[in-house]
Biopython code that builds the backbone (N, CA, C, O; Angstrom):
import numpy as np
from Bio.PDB.StructureBuilder import StructureBuilder

atoms = [
    (1, "UNK", "N", (-4.191, 6.742, -22.814)),
    (1, "UNK", "CA", (-5.563, 6.880, -22.409)),
    (1, "UNK", "C", (-5.640, 7.884, -21.264)),
    (1, "UNK", "O", (-4.823, 7.860, -20.343)),
    (2, "UNK", "N", (-6.618, 8.752, -21.335)),
    (2, "UNK", "CA", (-6.813, 9.745, -20.285)),
    (2, "UNK", "C", (-8.016, 9.338, -19.445)),
    (2, "UNK", "O", (-9.071, 8.997, -19.981)),
    (3, "UNK", "N", (-7.854, 9.373, -18.143)),
    (3, "UNK", "CA", (-8.924, 9.025, -17.223)),
    (3, "UNK", "C", (-9.195, 10.228, -16.331)),
    (3, "UNK", "O", (-8.291, 10.750, -15.679)),
    (4, "UNK", "N", (-10.438, 10.657, -16.312)),
    (4, "UNK", "CA", (-10.876, 11.702, -15.380)),
    (4, "UNK", "C", (-11.751, 11.042, -14.333)),
    (4, "UNK", "O", (-12.751, 10.404, -14.662)),
    (5, "UNK", "N", (-11.383, 11.193, -13.102)),
    (5, "UNK", "CA", (-12.124, 10.559, -12.020)),
    (5, "UNK", "C", (-12.464, 11.641, -11.013)),
    (5, "UNK", "O", (-11.580, 12.343, -10.522)),
    (6, "UNK", "N", (-13.733, 11.771, -10.711)),
    (6, "UNK", "CA", (-14.178, 12.802, -9.765)),
    (6, "UNK", "C", (-15.036, 12.155, -8.690)),
    (6, "UNK", "O", (-16.022, 11.486, -9.000)),
    (7, "UNK", "N", (-14.672, 12.347, -7.444)),
    (7, "UNK", "CA", (-15.480, 11.886, -6.325)),
    (7, "UNK", "C", (-16.120, 13.134, -5.734)),
    (7, "UNK", "O", (-15.444, 13.985, -5.156)),
    (8, "UNK", "N", (-17.430, 13.225, -5.890)),
    (8, "UNK", "CA", (-18.153, 14.396, -5.400)),
    (8, "UNK", "C", (-18.275, 14.384, -3.884)),
    (8, "UNK", "O", (-18.105, 15.407, -3.222)),
    (9, "UNK", "N", (-18.569, 13.215, -3.353)),
    (9, "UNK", "CA", (-18.772, 13.110, -1.907)),
    (9, "UNK", "C", (-18.287, 11.760, -1.437)),
    (9, "UNK", "O", (-18.595, 10.736, -2.047)),
    (10, "UNK", "N", (-17.541, 11.752, -0.372)),
    (10, "UNK", "CA", (-17.045, 10.524, 0.239)),
    (10, "UNK", "C", (-17.525, 10.510, 1.681)),
    (10, "UNK", "O", (-17.188, 11.406, 2.454)),
    (11, "UNK", "N", (-18.297, 9.518, 2.045)),
    (11, "UNK", "CA", (-18.851, 9.423, 3.396)),
    (11, "UNK", "C", (-18.018, 8.436, 4.203)),
    (11, "UNK", "O", (-17.902, 7.263, 3.847)),
    (12, "UNK", "N", (-17.451, 8.923, 5.279)),
    (12, "UNK", "CA", (-16.666, 8.081, 6.186)),
    (12, "UNK", "C", (-17.362, 8.089, 7.539)),
    (12, "UNK", "O", (-17.365, 9.102, 8.239)),
    (13, "UNK", "N", (-17.937, 6.987, 7.893)),
    (13, "UNK", "CA", (-18.637, 6.891, 9.172)),
    (13, "UNK", "C", (-17.689, 6.370, 10.242)),
    (13, "UNK", "O", (-16.951, 5.409, 10.024)),
    (14, "UNK", "N", (-17.719, 7.014, 11.392)),
    (14, "UNK", "CA", (-16.924, 6.551, 12.519)),
    (14, "UNK", "C", (-15.490, 7.041, 12.523)),
    (14, "UNK", "O", (-14.675, 6.554, 13.306)),
    (15, "UNK", "N", (-15.163, 8.000, 11.660)),
    (15, "UNK", "CA", (-13.802, 8.543, 11.610)),
    (15, "UNK", "C", (-13.874, 10.053, 11.797)),
    (15, "UNK", "O", (-14.567, 10.740, 11.047)),
    (16, "UNK", "N", (-13.173, 10.563, 12.776)),
    (16, "UNK", "CA", (-13.096, 12.006, 13.001)),
    (16, "UNK", "C", (-11.706, 12.472, 12.579)),
    (16, "UNK", "O", (-10.702, 12.049, 13.154)),
    (17, "UNK", "N", (-11.653, 13.339, 11.578)),
    (17, "UNK", "CA", (-10.371, 13.819, 11.057)),
    (17, "UNK", "C", (-10.281, 15.335, 11.146)),
    (17, "UNK", "O", (-11.277, 16.045, 11.003)),
    (18, "UNK", "N", (-9.080, 15.810, 11.384)),
    (18, "UNK", "CA", (-8.831, 17.242, 11.312)),
    (18, "UNK", "C", (-8.756, 17.639, 9.833)),
    (18, "UNK", "O", (-8.613, 16.765, 8.977)),
    (19, "UNK", "N", (-8.848, 18.921, 9.516)),
    (19, "UNK", "CA", (-8.695, 19.333, 8.119)),
    (19, "UNK", "C", (-7.358, 18.883, 7.511)),
    (19, "UNK", "O", (-7.309, 18.505, 6.341)),
    (20, "UNK", "N", (-6.288, 18.923, 8.291)),
    (20, "UNK", "CA", (-4.974, 18.491, 7.799)),
    (20, "UNK", "C", (-4.985, 16.986, 7.506)),
    (20, "UNK", "O", (-4.466, 16.551, 6.478)),
    (21, "UNK", "N", (-5.570, 16.202, 8.396)),
    (21, "UNK", "CA", (-5.662, 14.760, 8.176)),
    (21, "UNK", "C", (-6.524, 14.444, 6.957)),
    (21, "UNK", "O", (-6.238, 13.510, 6.208)),
    (22, "UNK", "N", (-7.573, 15.226, 6.767)),
    (22, "UNK", "CA", (-8.448, 15.040, 5.604)),
    (22, "UNK", "C", (-7.668, 15.259, 4.315)),
    (22, "UNK", "O", (-7.827, 14.496, 3.362)),
    (23, "UNK", "N", (-6.833, 16.286, 4.269)),
    (23, "UNK", "CA", (-6.012, 16.548, 3.072)),
    (23, "UNK", "C", (-5.022, 15.412, 2.829)),
    (23, "UNK", "O", (-4.816, 15.012, 1.683)),
    (24, "UNK", "N", (-4.408, 14.885, 3.888)),
    (24, "UNK", "CA", (-3.465, 13.764, 3.745)),
    (24, "UNK", "C", (-4.187, 12.520, 3.234)),
    (24, "UNK", "O", (-3.677, 11.808, 2.368)),
    (25, "UNK", "N", (-5.377, 12.265, 3.777)),
    (25, "UNK", "CA", (-6.163, 11.116, 3.337)),
    (25, "UNK", "C", (-6.525, 11.270, 1.863)),
    (25, "UNK", "O", (-6.427, 10.315, 1.092)),
    (26, "UNK", "N", (-6.940, 12.463, 1.477)),
    (26, "UNK", "CA", (-7.303, 12.716, 0.078)),
    (26, "UNK", "C", (-6.122, 12.485, -0.863)),
    (26, "UNK", "O", (-6.278, 11.874, -1.921)),
    (27, "UNK", "N", (-4.956, 12.967, -0.482)),
    (27, "UNK", "CA", (-3.765, 12.763, -1.314)),
    (27, "UNK", "C", (-3.422, 11.284, -1.450)),
    (27, "UNK", "O", (-3.095, 10.818, -2.542)),
    (28, "UNK", "N", (-3.496, 10.547, -0.349)),
    (28, "UNK", "CA", (-3.191, 9.119, -0.380)),
    (28, "UNK", "C", (-4.218, 8.370, -1.226)),
    (28, "UNK", "O", (-3.858, 7.483, -1.999)),
    (29, "UNK", "N", (-5.488, 8.722, -1.083)),
    (29, "UNK", "CA", (-6.545, 8.094, -1.865)),
    (29, "UNK", "C", (-6.317, 8.337, -3.354)),
    (29, "UNK", "O", (-6.373, 7.402, -4.152)),
    (30, "UNK", "N", (-6.063, 9.575, -3.725)),
    (30, "UNK", "CA", (-5.844, 9.915, -5.137)),
    (30, "UNK", "C", (-4.618, 9.213, -5.705)),
    (30, "UNK", "O", (-4.650, 8.714, -6.830)),
    (31, "UNK", "N", (-3.545, 9.174, -4.937)),
    (31, "UNK", "CA", (-2.316, 8.534, -5.414)),
    (31, "UNK", "C", (-2.536, 7.041, -5.657)),
    (31, "UNK", "O", (-2.151, 6.516, -6.702)),
    (32, "UNK", "N", (-3.155, 6.360, -4.691)),
    (32, "UNK", "CA", (-3.368, 4.915, -4.834)),
    (32, "UNK", "C", (-4.383, 4.602, -5.921)),
    (32, "UNK", "O", (-4.190, 3.664, -6.696)),
    (33, "UNK", "N", (-5.473, 5.382, -5.991)),
    (33, "UNK", "CA", (-6.476, 5.141, -7.024)),
    (33, "UNK", "C", (-5.894, 5.411, -8.407)),
    (33, "UNK", "O", (-6.203, 4.696, -9.361)),
    (34, "UNK", "N", (-5.063, 6.429, -8.522)),
    (34, "UNK", "CA", (-4.389, 6.695, -9.792)),
    (34, "UNK", "C", (-3.514, 5.538, -10.211)),
    (34, "UNK", "O", (-3.503, 5.154, -11.381)),
    (35, "UNK", "N", (-2.782, 4.981, -9.270)),
    (35, "UNK", "CA", (-1.942, 3.821, -9.569)),
    (35, "UNK", "C", (-2.785, 2.644, -10.041)),
    (35, "UNK", "O", (-2.440, 1.980, -11.019)),
    (36, "UNK", "N", (-3.882, 2.390, -9.350)),
    (36, "UNK", "CA", (-4.751, 1.271, -9.724)),
    (36, "UNK", "C", (-5.370, 1.479, -11.107)),
    (36, "UNK", "O", (-5.420, 0.547, -11.910)),
    (37, "UNK", "N", (-5.838, 2.692, -11.386)),
    (37, "UNK", "CA", (-6.494, 2.967, -12.661)),
    (37, "UNK", "C", (-5.513, 2.954, -13.833)),
    (37, "UNK", "O", (-5.889, 2.616, -14.956)),
    (38, "UNK", "N", (-4.273, 3.318, -13.576)),
    (38, "UNK", "CA", (-3.276, 3.349, -14.645)),
    (38, "UNK", "C", (-2.471, 2.057, -14.748)),
    (38, "UNK", "O", (-1.537, 1.966, -15.544)),
    (39, "UNK", "N", (-2.832, 1.067, -13.948)),
    (39, "UNK", "CA", (-2.070, -0.184, -13.937)),
    (39, "UNK", "C", (-2.266, -1.003, -15.209)),
    (39, "UNK", "O", (-1.534, -1.963, -15.452)),
    (40, "UNK", "N", (-3.252, -0.624, -16.017)),
    (40, "UNK", "CA", (-3.506, -1.358, -17.252)),
    (40, "UNK", "C", (-4.594, -2.393, -17.118)),
    (40, "UNK", "O", (-5.012, -2.984, -18.113)),
    (41, "UNK", "N", (-5.059, -2.623, -15.909)),
    (41, "UNK", "CA", (-6.124, -3.607, -15.722)),
    (41, "UNK", "C", (-7.415, -2.902, -15.301)),
    (41, "UNK", "O", (-7.938, -3.125, -14.209)),
    (42, "UNK", "N", (-7.910, -2.050, -16.194)),
    (42, "UNK", "CA", (-9.121, -1.302, -15.888)),
    (42, "UNK", "C", (-10.337, -2.217, -15.929)),
    (42, "UNK", "O", (-10.459, -3.048, -16.830)),
    (43, "UNK", "N", (-11.226, -2.072, -14.970)),
    (43, "UNK", "CA", (-12.459, -2.853, -15.009)),
    (43, "UNK", "C", (-13.259, -2.513, -16.269)),
    (43, "UNK", "O", (-13.227, -1.368, -16.720)),
    (44, "UNK", "N", (-13.975, -3.481, -16.846)),
    (44, "UNK", "CA", (-14.745, -3.228, -18.070)),
    (44, "UNK", "C", (-15.661, -2.002, -18.014)),
    (44, "UNK", "O", (-15.735, -1.270, -19.001)),
    (45, "UNK", "N", (-16.374, -1.743, -16.886)),
    (45, "UNK", "CA", (-17.229, -0.548, -16.872)),
    (45, "UNK", "C", (-16.438, 0.755, -17.046)),
    (45, "UNK", "O", (-16.937, 1.716, -17.631)),
    (46, "UNK", "N", (-15.225, 0.776, -16.544)),
    (46, "UNK", "CA", (-14.395, 1.983, -16.674)),
    (46, "UNK", "C", (-13.906, 2.117, -18.112)),
    (46, "UNK", "O", (-13.903, 3.216, -18.666)),
    (47, "UNK", "N", (-13.495, 1.011, -18.716)),
    (47, "UNK", "CA", (-13.049, 1.057, -20.118)),
    (47, "UNK", "C", (-14.169, 1.530, -21.028)),
    (47, "UNK", "O", (-13.914, 2.206, -22.025)),
    (48, "UNK", "N", (-15.408, 1.183, -20.697)),
    (48, "UNK", "CA", (-16.549, 1.568, -21.529)),
    (48, "UNK", "C", (-16.882, 3.047, -21.384)),
    (48, "UNK", "O", (-17.609, 3.595, -22.212)),
    (49, "UNK", "N", (-16.371, 3.696, -20.359)),
    (49, "UNK", "CA", (-16.632, 5.114, -20.149)),
    (49, "UNK", "C", (-17.960, 5.335, -19.459)),
    (49, "UNK", "O", (-18.627, 4.391, -19.035)),
    (50, "UNK", "N", (-18.327, 6.583, -19.355)),
    (50, "UNK", "CA", (-19.592, 6.902, -18.721)),
    (50, "UNK", "C", (-19.409, 7.413, -17.316)),
    (50, "UNK", "O", (-18.294, 7.513, -16.804)),
    (51, "UNK", "N", (-20.523, 7.731, -16.708)),
    (51, "UNK", "CA", (-20.526, 8.276, -15.355)),
    (51, "UNK", "C", (-21.386, 7.396, -14.459)),
    (51, "UNK", "O", (-22.323, 6.746, -14.922)),
    (52, "UNK", "N", (-21.069, 7.385, -13.218)),
    (52, "UNK", "CA", (-21.825, 6.633, -12.229)),
    (52, "UNK", "C", (-22.397, 7.620, -11.222)),
    (52, "UNK", "O", (-21.656, 8.414, -10.641)),
    (53, "UNK", "N", (-23.689, 7.577, -11.014)),
    (53, "UNK", "CA", (-24.293, 8.503, -10.060)),
    (53, "UNK", "C", (-23.983, 8.087, -8.628)),
    (53, "UNK", "O", (-24.006, 8.913, -7.715)),
    (54, "UNK", "N", (-23.694, 6.810, -8.436)),
    (54, "UNK", "CA", (-23.394, 6.297, -7.104)),
    (54, "UNK", "C", (-22.546, 5.046, -7.239)),
    (54, "UNK", "O", (-22.739, 4.244, -8.153)),
    (55, "UNK", "N", (-21.624, 4.894, -6.335)),
    (55, "UNK", "CA", (-20.772, 3.708, -6.327)),
    (55, "UNK", "C", (-20.650, 3.244, -4.884)),
    (55, "UNK", "O", (-20.227, 4.007, -4.015)),
    (56, "UNK", "N", (-21.012, 2.031, -4.636)),
    (56, "UNK", "CA", (-20.924, 1.481, -3.275)),
    (56, "UNK", "C", (-19.595, 0.747, -3.133)),
    (56, "UNK", "O", (-19.346, -0.259, -3.797)),
    (57, "UNK", "N", (-18.770, 1.262, -2.272)),
    (57, "UNK", "CA", (-17.490, 0.627, -1.986)),
    (57, "UNK", "C", (-17.665, -0.282, -0.774)),
    (57, "UNK", "O", (-18.569, -0.085, 0.038)),
    (58, "UNK", "N", (-16.808, -1.259, -0.664)),
    (58, "UNK", "CA", (-16.897, -2.177, 0.466)),
    (58, "UNK", "C", (-16.358, -1.512, 1.736)),
    (58, "UNK", "O", (-15.658, -0.502, 1.678)),
    (59, "UNK", "N", (-16.695, -2.092, 2.856)),
    (59, "UNK", "CA", (-16.209, -1.593, 4.141)),
    (59, "UNK", "C", (-14.701, -1.769, 4.224)),
    (59, "UNK", "O", (-14.128, -2.656, 3.590)),
    (60, "UNK", "N", (-14.073, -0.919, 5.007)),
    (60, "UNK", "CA", (-12.632, -1.041, 5.245)),
    (60, "UNK", "C", (-12.405, -1.202, 6.741)),
    (60, "UNK", "O", (-13.272, -0.887, 7.557)),
    (61, "UNK", "N", (-11.233, -1.693, 7.079)),
    (61, "UNK", "CA", (-10.815, -1.769, 8.484)),
    (61, "UNK", "C", (-9.693, -0.767, 8.673)),
    (61, "UNK", "O", (-8.765, -0.689, 7.868)),
    (62, "UNK", "N", (-9.792, -0.007, 9.739)),
    (62, "UNK", "CA", (-8.748, 0.967, 10.010)),
    (62, "UNK", "C", (-7.449, 0.254, 10.345)),
    (62, "UNK", "O", (-7.416, -0.626, 11.205)),
    (63, "UNK", "N", (-6.374, 0.641, 9.654)),
    (63, "UNK", "CA", (-5.086, -0.024, 9.913)),
    (63, "UNK", "C", (-4.536, 0.356, 11.281)),
    (63, "UNK", "O", (-4.748, 1.469, 11.762)),
    (64, "UNK", "N", (-3.831, -0.575, 11.895)),
    (64, "UNK", "CA", (-3.208, -0.306, 13.190)),
    (64, "UNK", "C", (-2.120, 0.755, 13.027)),
    (64, "UNK", "O", (-1.886, 1.559, 13.928)),
    (65, "UNK", "N", (-1.464, 0.747, 11.875)),
    (65, "UNK", "CA", (-0.418, 1.722, 11.575)),
    (65, "UNK", "C", (-0.674, 2.290, 10.193)),
    (65, "UNK", "O", (-1.431, 1.713, 9.413)),
    (66, "UNK", "N", (-0.060, 3.397, 9.887)),
    (66, "UNK", "CA", (-0.182, 3.973, 8.558)),
    (66, "UNK", "C", (-1.005, 5.237, 8.529)),
    (66, "UNK", "O", (-0.959, 5.985, 7.552)),
    (67, "UNK", "N", (-1.759, 5.491, 9.583)),
    (67, "UNK", "CA", (-2.520, 6.731, 9.693)),
    (67, "UNK", "C", (-3.406, 6.999, 8.491)),
    (67, "UNK", "O", (-3.973, 6.080, 7.899)),
    (68, "UNK", "N", (-3.518, 8.277, 8.140)),
    (68, "UNK", "CA", (-4.402, 8.672, 7.046)),
    (68, "UNK", "C", (-3.933, 8.132, 5.703)),
    (68, "UNK", "O", (-4.755, 7.896, 4.817)),
    (69, "UNK", "N", (-2.638, 7.934, 5.534)),
    (69, "UNK", "CA", (-2.141, 7.366, 4.277)),
    (69, "UNK", "C", (-2.643, 5.939, 4.108)),
    (69, "UNK", "O", (-3.047, 5.548, 3.013)),
    (70, "UNK", "N", (-2.621, 5.169, 5.175)),
    (70, "UNK", "CA", (-3.123, 3.804, 5.122)),
    (70, "UNK", "C", (-4.622, 3.754, 4.888)),
    (70, "UNK", "O", (-5.115, 2.906, 4.144)),
    (71, "UNK", "N", (-5.348, 4.667, 5.527)),
    (71, "UNK", "CA", (-6.797, 4.732, 5.336)),
    (71, "UNK", "C", (-7.114, 5.123, 3.894)),
    (71, "UNK", "O", (-7.988, 4.527, 3.263)),
    (72, "UNK", "N", (-6.405, 6.122, 3.375)),
    (72, "UNK", "CA", (-6.622, 6.564, 1.991)),
    (72, "UNK", "C", (-6.366, 5.455, 0.995)),
    (72, "UNK", "O", (-7.121, 5.294, 0.036)),
    (73, "UNK", "N", (-5.309, 4.688, 1.209)),
    (73, "UNK", "CA", (-4.989, 3.579, 0.309)),
    (73, "UNK", "C", (-6.065, 2.500, 0.362)),
    (73, "UNK", "O", (-6.427, 1.930, -0.667)),
    (74, "UNK", "N", (-6.578, 2.219, 1.561)),
    (74, "UNK", "CA", (-7.645, 1.224, 1.679)),
    (74, "UNK", "C", (-8.935, 1.704, 1.011)),
    (74, "UNK", "O", (-9.631, 0.920, 0.366)),
    (75, "UNK", "N", (-9.246, 2.969, 1.161)),
    (75, "UNK", "CA", (-10.444, 3.512, 0.510)),
    (75, "UNK", "C", (-10.302, 3.405, -0.999)),
    (75, "UNK", "O", (-11.250, 3.027, -1.688)),
    (76, "UNK", "N", (-9.124, 3.736, -1.517)),
    (76, "UNK", "CA", (-8.889, 3.640, -2.963)),
    (76, "UNK", "C", (-9.100, 2.217, -3.454)),
    (76, "UNK", "O", (-9.725, 2.001, -4.493)),
    (77, "UNK", "N", (-8.587, 1.256, -2.719)),
    (77, "UNK", "CA", (-8.751, -0.148, -3.088)),
    (77, "UNK", "C", (-10.231, -0.535, -3.066)),
    (77, "UNK", "O", (-10.700, -1.271, -3.934)),
    (78, "UNK", "N", (-10.945, -0.043, -2.087)),
    (78, "UNK", "CA", (-12.371, -0.330, -1.961)),
    (78, "UNK", "C", (-13.168, 0.304, -3.102)),
    (78, "UNK", "O", (-14.076, -0.321, -3.650)),
    (79, "UNK", "N", (-12.830, 1.538, -3.455)),
    (79, "UNK", "CA", (-13.500, 2.226, -4.569)),
    (79, "UNK", "C", (-13.207, 1.491, -5.874)),
    (79, "UNK", "O", (-14.111, 1.277, -6.681)),
    (80, "UNK", "N", (-11.962, 1.107, -6.082)),
    (80, "UNK", "CA", (-11.593, 0.373, -7.278)),
    (80, "UNK", "C", (-12.370, -0.936, -7.366)),
    (80, "UNK", "O", (-12.842, -1.306, -8.441)),
    (81, "UNK", "N", (-12.504, -1.629, -6.257)),
    (81, "UNK", "CA", (-13.299, -2.851, -6.223)),
    (81, "UNK", "C", (-14.762, -2.566, -6.557)),
    (81, "UNK", "O", (-15.421, -3.375, -7.210)),
    (82, "UNK", "N", (-15.268, -1.417, -6.109)),
    (82, "UNK", "CA", (-16.632, -1.019, -6.433)),
    (82, "UNK", "C", (-16.816, -0.783, -7.912)),
    (82, "UNK", "O", (-17.886, -1.049, -8.459)),
    (83, "UNK", "N", (-15.780, -0.283, -8.566)),
    (83, "UNK", "CA", (-15.832, -0.083, -10.017)),
    (83, "UNK", "C", (-15.968, -1.428, -10.733)),
    (83, "UNK", "O", (-16.682, -1.537, -11.730)),
    (84, "UNK", "N", (-15.294, -2.427, -10.230)),
    (84, "UNK", "CA", (-15.365, -3.759, -10.840)),
    (84, "UNK", "C", (-16.760, -4.363, -10.695)),
    (84, "UNK", "O", (-17.202, -5.139, -11.541)),
    (85, "UNK", "N", (-17.450, -3.995, -9.603)),
    (85, "UNK", "CA", (-18.796, -4.540, -9.377)),
    (85, "UNK", "C", (-19.886, -3.695, -10.019)),
    (85, "UNK", "O", (-21.032, -4.136, -10.113)),
    (86, "UNK", "N", (-19.549, -2.492, -10.462)),
    (86, "UNK", "CA", (-20.573, -1.575, -11.019)),
    (86, "UNK", "C", (-21.113, -2.068, -12.341)),
    (86, "UNK", "O", (-21.973, -1.420, -12.938)),
]
sb = StructureBuilder()
sb.init_structure("model")
sb.init_model(0)
sb.init_chain("A")
sb.init_seg("    ")
for serial, (resi, resn, name, xyz) in enumerate(atoms, 1):
    if name == "N":
        sb.init_residue(resn, " ", resi, " ")
    sb.init_atom(name, np.array(xyz, "f"), 0.0, 1.0, " ", f" {name:<3s}", serial, name[0])
structure = sb.get_structure()
């Protein structure tokens, strides 16, 4: 199965990142979300296909450690959870 996932805009309130940190966060988010989507337990809305004009993800807590990689992984988990609720 092929999955194409595109995030047009990601709004992060209360986080100031450098361009380098933004790229690291993006890589971590994509890696974790890819793992979740390919795990075989796709939420029914994703299996049905289609596009979502908006997806509300739950709030995250900034990890004490892990930096942008930890933040990216938490965002991915939150987005995946939003897919289950969509």
